[in-house]
C-alpha positions in Angstrom: 0.0 0.1 0.0 1.3 3.5 -0.8 2.8 5.0 2.4 0.5 8.3 2.1 -2.6 6.2 1.8 -1.7 4.2 4.7 -1.0 7.1 6.9 -4.3 8.7 5.7 -6.2 5.4 6.8 -4.4 5.1 10.0 -5.2 8.8 10.8 -8.8 8.3 9.9 -9.2 5.3 11.9 -7.9 7.2 15.0 -9.6 10.4 14.3 -11.3 10.6 17.6 -7.9 10.0 19.4 -6.3 12.7 17.3 -9.3 15.1 18.2 -9.0 14.4 22.0 -5.2 14.6 21.9 -5.5 18.0 20.1 -7.7 19.1 22.8 -5.4 18.0 25.6 -2.2 19.3 24.0 -4.1 22.6 23.5 -4.4 22.7 27.2 -0.7 21.7 27.8 0.4 24.4 25.3 -1.6 27.1 27.0 -0.2 25.8 30.5 3.1 25.7 29.2 3.1 29.3 28.3 1.3 30.5 31.3 3.8 28.2 33.6 6.6 29.9 32.0 5.3 33.4 32.7 4.5 32.5 36.3 7.9 30.9 36.9 9.7 33.8 35.4 7.7 36.4 37.6 8.1 34.5 41.0 11.8 33.4 40.4 12.8 36.8 40.1 10.4 38.5 42.7 11.9 36.2 45.4 15.6 35.9 46.1 17.1 32.6 45.0 17.2 31.0 48.5 13.5 32.0 49.0 12.5 30.5 45.7 14.1 27.4 46.9 12.3 27.4 50.1 9.0 28.2 48.3 9.4 25.3 45.6 10.3 22.8 48.2 7.3 23.8 50.4 5.2 23.6 47.1 6.7 20.0 46.5 5.8 19.0 50.1 2.2 20.2 49.6 1.9 18.2 46.3 2.9 15.0 48.2 0.4 15.9 51.1 -2.3 16.5 48.6 -2.2 12.8 47.8 -2.9 11.9 51.3 -6.1 14.2 51.2 -9.1 12.2 50.1 -7.4 8.8 51.0 -7.3 8.0 47.2 -11.1 8.2 46.8 -10.4 10.1 43.6 -9.9 6.7 42.0 -13.5 5.5 42.4 -14.8 9.0 41.6 -12.8 8.9 38.3 -14.2 5.5 37.4 -17.7 6.7 38.1 -17.3 9.6 35.9 -16.0 7.3 33.0 -18.4 4.4 33.4 -21.5 5.5 35.5 -21.6 9.4 35.2 -25.0 9.4 36.8 -23.2 8.4 40.2 -20.8 11.3 40.2 -22.8 12.9 42.9 -22.8 10.0 45.1 -19.0 9.5 44.7 -18.4 13.3 45.1 -20.1 13.0 48.7 -17.7 10.1 49.3 -14.9 12.0 48.4 -15.8 15.0 50.5 -16.2 12.5 53.4 -12.7 11.0 52.7 -11.2 14.4 52.4 -12.5 15.4 55.9 -11.3 12.3 57.5 -7.8 12.6 56.0 -7.2 16.3 57.0 -5.8 15.3 60.5 -3.3 12.8 58.8 -2.3 15.8 56.3 -1.7 18.1 59.1 0.4 15.5 61.1 2.5 14.6 58.0 2.9 18.4 57.3 4.1 19.1 60.9 6.7 16.2 60.5 8.0 17.5 57.2 8.3 21.1 58.7 10.1 19.8 61.8 12.4 17.7 59.7 13.2 19.8 56.8 12.1 23.5 57.0 12.5 24.5 60.7 15.3 27.1 60.9 15.0 28.0 57.4 11.5 28.9 56.9 8.7 30.3 59.3 5.7 27.9 59.9 3.0 30.4 58.6 4.3 30.8 55.1 4.9 26.9 55.0 1.3 26.4 56.0 0.0 28.7 53.5 1.8 27.1 50.5 0.8 23.5 51.7 -2.8 24.7 52.2 -2.8 26.2 48.4 -1.7 22.8 47.1 -3.8 20.5 49.2 -7.2 22.4 49.3 -6.7 24.8 46.2 -4.9 23.1 43.4 -6.0 19.7 44.2 -9.5 20.6 44.3 -9.1 22.2 40.7 -7.4 18.8 39.7 -10.4 17.0 41.0 -12.7 19.0 38.8 -10.4 18.4 35.7 -10.4 14.4 36.5 -14.2 14.2 36.6 -14.5 16.0 33.4 -11.8 14.2 31.7 -13.5 10.9 32.9 -16.8 11.9 31.4 -14.9 12.7 28.0 -15.1 16.5 28.5 -11.3 17.0 27.5 -11.9 20.7 26.2 -13.5 21.5 29.5 -10.6 20.1 31.3 -8.0 21.9 29.3 -9.6 25.1 29.9 -9.7 24.4 33.5 -5.9 23.8 33.5 -5.2 26.8 31.6 -7.4 28.9 33.8 -5.6 27.7 36.9 -2.1 28.3 35.5 -3.4 31.8 34.5 -4.5 32.5 38.0 -1.2 31.5 39.5 0.7 33.5 36.8 -1.4 36.7 37.5 -0.8 36.3 41.1 3.0 36.0 40.6 2.9 39.1 38.5 0.8 41.0 41.0 3.2 40.1 43.6 6.3 40.9 41.6 4.9 44.4 41.1 3.6 44.9 44.6 6.9 46.2 46.0 6.9 43.4 48.7 9.9 41.4 46.8 12.5 39.2 48.1 12.3 38.0 51.8 8.5 38.2 52.0 7.5 34.6 51.7 4.4 35.2 53.9 3.0 37.7 51.6 3.7 35.6 48.5 2.0 32.6 50.3 -1.1 34.6 50.8 -1.0 35.6 47.0 -0.5 32.0 46.2 -3.3 30.6 48.4 -5.8 33.3 47.0 -4.8 32.2 43.4 -5.4 28.5 44.0 -8.4 28.9 46.1 -10.0 31.3 43.5 -9.4 29.2 40.6 -10.7 26.0 42.4 -13.8 27.8 43.4 -14.5 29.0 39.9 -13.9 25.8 38.5 -16.2 24.0 40.8 -19.1 26.5 40.0 -18.7 26.7 36.4 -17.6 23.1 35.3 -18.5 20.5 38.0 -21.4 18.2 37.1 -24.6 19.5 38.8 -25.8 16.5 40.8 -27.2 15.9 44.2 -24.8 14.7 46.9 -26.0 11.3 48.2 -24.0 9.6 50.9 -23.8 5.8 50.6 -21.4 4.6 53.2 -21.8 0.9 52.2 -20.7 1.6 48.6 -17.8 3.5 49.7 -16.5 0.6 52.0 -16.5 -1.6 49.0 -14.1 0.9 47.3 -11.9 1.4 50.3 -9.2 -1.1 49.6 -8.8 0.0 46.1 -8.8 3.6 47.1 -6.1 3.2 49.9 -3.9 1.3 47.3 -4.1 4.0 44.8 -3.5 6.7 47.6 -0.4 4.6 48.6 1.0 4.4 45.2 0.2 8.0 44.4 1.9 9.2 47.6 5.0 7.1 46.8 5.1 8.4 43.3 5.0 11.9 44.2 7.3 11.4 47.2 10.0 9.8 45.1 9.3 12.4 42.5 9.7 15.5 44.8 12.2 13.9 47.2 15.2 15.6 45.4 13.9 18.9 46.4 13.6 18.1 50.2 17.2 16.3 50.0 18.7 19.4 48.3 17.5 21.7 50.9 18.5 19.5 53.9 22.0 18.7 52.5 22.8 21.7 50.5 20.9 24.7 52.0 18.4 27.3 50.8 20.7 28.7 48.0 21.7 25.4 46.5 18.0 24.6 46.8 17.0 27.6 44.8 19.3 26.9 41.9 18.2 23.2 41.8 14.4 24.3 42.0 14.9 26.7 39.1 16.5 23.8 36.9 13.8 21.2 38.0 11.0 23.8 37.2 12.5 24.5 33.7 12.6 20.5 33.4 9.1 20.3 34.6 8.0 22.5 31.5 9.2 19.8 29.2 6.8 17.3 30.9 3.5 19.2 30.2 3.1 18.1 26.6 4.5 14.6 27.2 1.8 14.0 29.8 -0.8 14.5 27.2 0.9 11.9 25.1 1.2 9.4 27.9 -2.6 9.9 28.6 -3.3 8.9 25.1 -1.0 5.8 25.0 -2.4 4.7 28.3 -5.8 5.0 26.8 -4.8 3.0 23.9 -3.3 0.3 26.2 -6.6 0.1 28.2 -8.7 -0.5 24.9 -6.1 -2.8 23.3 -4.1 -4.7 26.1 -1.7 -6.3 23.6 -0.7 -2.9 22.2 2.8 -3.0 24.0 3.4 -6.7 23.8 6.2 -5.9 21.0 9.5 -4.8 22.5 10.1 -3.0 19.1 7.0 -1.0 19.9 7.8 -0.3 23.5 11.3 1.0 22.6 9.8 3.2 19.9 7.3 4.8 22.3 9.9 5.2 25.0 12.4 6.7 22.3 9.7 9.1 21.2 9.2 10.4 24.7 12.9 10.8 25.3 13.6 12.6 22.1 10.8 15.0 22.6 11.8 15.7 26.3 15.5 16.1 25.2 14.6 18.5 22.3 12.6 20.6 24.4 15.5 20.9 27.0 17.9 21.4 24.6 15.8 24.4 22.8 15.3 26.0 26.0 19.1 25.8 26.9 20.1 27.1 23.6 17.7 30.1 23.7 19.0 30.9 27.3 22.7 30.5 26.2 22.1 33.1 23.6 19.9 35.4 25.8 20.5 34.3 29.4 18.5 37.3 30.9 15.4 36.4 29.0 13.7 34.9 32.0 15.2 37.4 34.5 18.3 38.2 36.4 17.8 35.3 39.0 17.2 32.7 36.3 20.3 33.9 34.3 22.4 32.3 37.1 21.0 29.0 36.5 20.9 29.3 32.6 24.4 28.0 31.9 23.6 24.8 33.9 20.5 23.7 31.8 22.4 22.0 29.0 24.3 20.1 31.8 21.1 18.3 32.7 20.0 17.5 29.0 19.1 13.9 29.7 17.3 14.3 33.2 14.0 15.3 31.4 13.9 12.1 29.4 14.4 10.0 32.4 12.0 11.5 34.6 9.3 11.6 31.9 9.9 7.9 31.1 9.8 6.9 34.8 6.3 8.6 35.0 5.1 7.0 31.8 6.2 3.5 33.1 4.2 4.2 36.4 1.0 5.0 34.4 1.4 1.8 32.3 1.2 -0.2 35.5 -1.9 1.7 36.8 -3.5 1.0 33.3 -2.9 -2.7 33.5 -4.2 -2.9 37.1 -0.7 -3.4 38.7 -1.5 -1.1 41.5 0.4 -3.2 44.2 3.5 -3.7 42.2 3.3 -0.1 41.1 3.6 0.9 44.8 6.3 -1.5 45.4 8.5 0.0 42.4 7.8 3.4 43.4 9.0 2.6 47.0 12.1 1.1 45.6 12.8 4.1 43.3 12.3 6.4 46.2 14.8 4.6 48.2 17.3 4.5 45.4 16.9 8.2 44.7 17.4 9.1 48.3 20.7 7.0 48.3 22.2 8.3 45.1 21.3 11.9 45.9 22.7 11.8 49.4 25.9 10.5 47.9 26.0 13.1 45.0 25.0 16.0 47.3 27.5 15.5 50.0 29.4 18.8 50.1 27.3 20.3 47.5 27.3 23.6 49.1 31.0 24.0 49.0 31.8 22.2 45.4 31.3 23.8 42.0 27.7 23.7 40.9 28.6 22.2 37.5 30.1 18.9 39.3 27.1 17.8 41.2 24.5 19.1 38.6 26.1 17.1 35.8 25.9 14.1 38.1 22.2 14.2 38.1 22.1 12.7 34.6 23.7 9.6 36.1 21.3 9.5 39.1 18.1 9.9 36.9 19.5 7.3 34.4 19.9 4.6 37.1 16.4 5.3 38.3 15.1 4.8 34.8 17.0 1.5 34.2 15.5 0.3 37.6 12.0 1.5 36.7 12.1 0.0 33.2 13.4 -3.3 34.3 10.9 -3.7 37.3 7.9 -2.3 35.2 8.2 -4.3 32.1 8.7 -7.6 34.3 5.6 -6.9 36.3 3.6 -6.0 32.9 4.8 -9.3 31.3 4.3 -11.4 34.6 2.2 -14.4 33.6 1.4 -12.7 30.4 -2.1 -11.7 31.7 -3.8 -8.3 31.5 -5.9 -7.5 34.8 -9.1 -5.5 34.3 -8.3 -2.0 33.2 -8.8 0.8 35.7 -10.5 3.4 33.6 -11.1 5.0 30.4 -8.0 7.2 30.2 -5.3 6.0 32.6 -5.0 7.0 36.2 -6.7 10.0 37.7 -3.5 12.1 38.0 -2.6 11.7 34.4 -6.1 12.7 33.5 -5.5 15.8 35.5 -2.3 16.6 33.6 
């Protein structure tokens, strides 16, 4: 068959997937631009050390937000995909689980503060940032998750862009308020207002209008699955954000600031890749044998890696030519970007492999692998960061490529063994992958 006709037939057969992906990537593109504006404004409004403290507190809030709700977002998402008329019932269950989990969130937050932040950051700004992530941004994500589950990808993309726009506006207002460096408490208030405001508007405008009905017996049946998903998500985000906590603990606020800037720029490369991940996972759910071929597996992983490295290289080259493009503070980190060229690829691939395990119902194995990766990352980074505050930045920053390469090798080996174990496919978990990839 002629190659052009073959491609045309393939595109026609998957037109609905291409349309959904276009909607998702539209939201990711908008979020990418707004995230860049937000990052530029706040990275230059705060000092490098204050930015490091804020970024680390935000990472802590992201981890704690996965405790909130005790994983009940998973049955809520499944209800949205399979039985949308029960969204009101499962929303009531989620709110109940959220209330029950808040004391656990507070205890875990207090432990993080005592172990990592005490002496570097006051309690009030830390609490404001954590509250913004746990109650504000997570609530907006829930609205996105439900809309994605119901196939409302356009609405979900609008919500993501809207939330990113609110944070970017807050950062710009703070940057021009005259408060500036050293005032983490004021920035915490701006950040909390932006997250709570966008979440409230998202709920009012886009959440399905259904009556809330409590059905405790139904929730108890979903409890074991919810807790398994919560455990896996906590482990995933903990191992993902662990590096920021370790850098602050071992290197101090200044080193944490430089590292946070690099990681924030790396995170930007993940936004379009996550939309791609979601569609691949959706394809795997519908066609369990889609990734049986090792050739196809490596092609998909190679594509993710190529896009990730290309995005980072483009950003690094632009900042090499114009280092002050993103502001004075970011200019200090600009020469270091090309030193971590491979890190985005390895990070995005580990996230992709984790989503494959969720899609195939390997939630227990997923949690075990994430725990393994968290332990490996802690060990490797501790070795790498010994004396980071007194050694040249380029030395330990270049070593990050090796750390994340080792994590990818461990993740790939364990994940594909788990996927191929007994060569059977458990029942899929939803229509489009895990709830959090649906929110991305």
